[in-house]
N, C-alpha and C positions, 0 to 999 in steps of 0.2 A: 422585499428585499433586494440586493444585490446580488451582482453575479460575485462571488468570493470563496477563498479559499482558507480555511480555517486549519494548521498545524497542530495538534496539540502534544506538548511535550509527554513523558512518562511518567507517573506519579512517583515511582519507583527511583526515577532520573535511572534507568536503564537505557537500553537498545527497545525499540519499538515502532511500531507504526500506525498513526492515527491522524486520521483529516476530516473532516466536515466541510461538504460545497453547499452553497447556497447560491439561487438562479434565481434572475429578476422577475422569473412569471412565480416564485414563491414555492419552488423544491427544495429539497433537502436531502442531502445524500449523504453517507458515511463511510470510508474509503476506511477499512481492517478494523483497528477499533484500538490497537493494545491487549493489554494484559486483563486479567483479571481482575484485579484490584486497581485500575483504571474503569471500571465499568463504572460508577457512579458519580467520576466527576467527568465523566464523558454524558453521561444525562444532564447535569446541569448544566453543564457547558452548552447544547444541544440547548436546554428551556432558554437559556442566557439568549444565546441568539435568534431563537426565532418567537421566541414572546409568546409560547405556546404551554399550558399547565400541562399537557400531553403533549409533546412536541409527535409532528406527524414525519417520519421517515420515507420519504418516496422511495428512495432505492439503498441497498446499502450493498458493497462491493466488498469481496473476501477474494484474496490475494491469495493465499496458501495457509496451509495447516498448522502454521507453529503458535506456541504460546503469546507470543507478541507480537502476533497482529489478529487474531478472531478470537481470544479467546476474554474481552471487553465481551463480545459480541453473546458469548457462549453463555459468560457470566448476566446479561440480562434476560436471558432465555429461562435460563434456570429460576433467576429469582426476581427481575423486574419488567417482567415480562408486559404487564399491565400497562405500565410507566409511559410505555411509548405506542407508537403504531406505526407499525412496518408495512407497507406497498408489498416488497420485492426482494428476494436475497439474491444475490447471481455468486455464482463457484462456479469453480471444477477441479476437483479437487481427487487424486488417484484415490486408490482401494486401499482401506486398512491394514492386508494381507502386504501391499505395497511398502508403504511410508514405515511397518516395522521392519522389513527385511534392510531397507536401507537407511534406516535412526531408527534403533531399535530403545534407544531413549529416549525419542522425540514424537514414537510414532502413538502414542496413548493420544495425541490432541486430536489428529482427524478420527480414534475410536470413540472418543465424549463428542463430537463434532454429530458421529452420525447417531448415537446411541439418543441425541437430541432433537435428532430431524423429525421423527413425527410432531412436534410440538409447531415446526415450523413449515413445515412439508407442504401446504397449501400457498404459499407464497415464496418456494423457493424456486429457482428457476438455476439449471445447468446451462452455459454458456461454455460455447468453443472457439477456437481461432478462425474466423471466419466471418462472427456472427455480428450484428448490429442490435444499438436499441436505442430509445430516447426514453431520457428522464426529464421532461418537461424540455426547457431551453438545452441542455445537456446533451448531447450525443455524444455514443458509445462505440466504438469499434474494438473489437476482438481479437488482438494483433499476435497475441500467442497463448496457447493455452496447454497444459500437460500433455508433453511425451512421451509414452512410455519407454521408448525404441533407444532413447539417448545412452549413448555408453554409459555416462554420469550419472550415474543414480542418486537422485537426494529430492528432500524435500524442497528448498530453494528455488529448484531448476523446473517444478510444475508450479511457479507462480504462474499467473493468471496475466497478461500485459495487456492492460486497458486506456486506449488511445481517447482524451475527452477534447470536445469542444464544442466551447460555451463563448458565448460572444466572441469578439474578436480574436479567444486565443488558445489556442491548441495545449493539452496536459500529454504528456507521457507516464504512464503511471506501472512504473517497472519491478513495483516490489518488491520482493528479496532475490531478482531472478540473478543466475549465477554464468559463469563463461558461457558453460555449452548450450543451457537456455539462450543467451546471450548473439553468439553464435548462430542456432536457427531461427531466432528473432529478425536478426540481421539478413541471412540467406533467402527467407521470406517475406521480407518485407522492403529492403533496400529502401528507395527514397520516399516511400510513405511512413518512414518512423519520422519525418523533419517533423519536428516539434516546438513550441515557443517556451513552454516551460518542460520539465524534465524533476519527475521524484530519485532522487539516487538511488540506486539498486543497493540492497545489502547496507541500506546506514549511512552509504559513502566509500563501501572498503572491502572487497572481495568479494562484490559483484559480478557486472556486465563488462567486458574487455572498454578500449578505447576507442575502439571501429565503433562500435555501437553508440556511443557517445558523438562520435562523431557526423553519424548517420544523422543523429537525432537532433542536430546543431541548435541549442538551446542557449535560449537570453539572460533563463531565470531556472534555478536549480533550488531546490526542495528537499536539505536534505535533515529524513529523522534521523539524528546524531545528536549523542549525550557529550559534554563536557569532554569525560574522560578517553571518550571514541575520538570525536571531533580531535584530541592533542597528540595521539596517537603513545598517551598517558600510559605503563604499568604499573603503575605506581612510586614510577623512580623518576615521573619529570618529560618533559617534552618529548616525545618520538622516541621513546625507550618501548614500545614492543612491536613486535612484527605484523600489525595491523596495519594497511595498505590506502588510508584515511591522507596522508598528506601526500601521498603519492600520485590518488587521483584530484585531492583539491588540484595539484599540477597540471593535472588533463584539463583538466575544466578554464581555467586560467589561459593554457595554450589557446582550447577551442573557441574562448571569448565568451565563456557565459557567465557575465562580469558580476548579474546581480543573484544575490547568494540569502536563502532565509533558513536560520538553524534554528535545529531545537534546543540546543546548549543555549538559547537567549531565551529562552520562554517562548509561550505559544506566539506563533508567526500569522498574519491575518493579512491575505496579498490578494485585493482586489482586482478583476478582472476585465 
């Protein structure tokens, strides 16, 4: 295998985060995975990419407890756990009580995650800001993890931010981190955020603010963004909603990140 990133679009054409990373020394990493409806496609793509009947996943990184990020993983644990081999699951989630207080309509996801935890507790590893670990040739630094002291409390700002170094490239995985979390990320890391590639926060809109992207100073952007969100289309045509996708596109042009890979265009494969 080569050092590659595969960005998978959601089967329901909605927002979501699903990435497969392969390394030249034969390791396979999944980041998030998408909705429960994406479980089967994710396993199918893992089989195709690895050439294995039972794909061996050396590490699965979960950014935060929203349906469009971790429910494919939970769907696999619920009904297809025997179809893959997973060495380690990396995560750092708030408590169920915290999530239910912040987002009563979405707090159920972390509750479901914790209810499934006994099925994979032996491979689960909680990570915190400042931790680092290797998955074969891929090195990961945890640049940010959940901060319950943030005044702006929501599940997006509990995102765990990973910086990956693989081959000659570095990648900043921002998940759905918002403005408040982005400010803390920048304050704690500064120049350590510099990376060649960035996964655009919150699907490219209403995520971290421009100074975070300026500190990362990427040349390549990974946009896990469907067509309607890319166009800021409320059903009335281009740029008719109040999402910030068009604004963020402008930021990245100003920063000089000229190479974009966008989920609206189908599965994307990037060689590192």
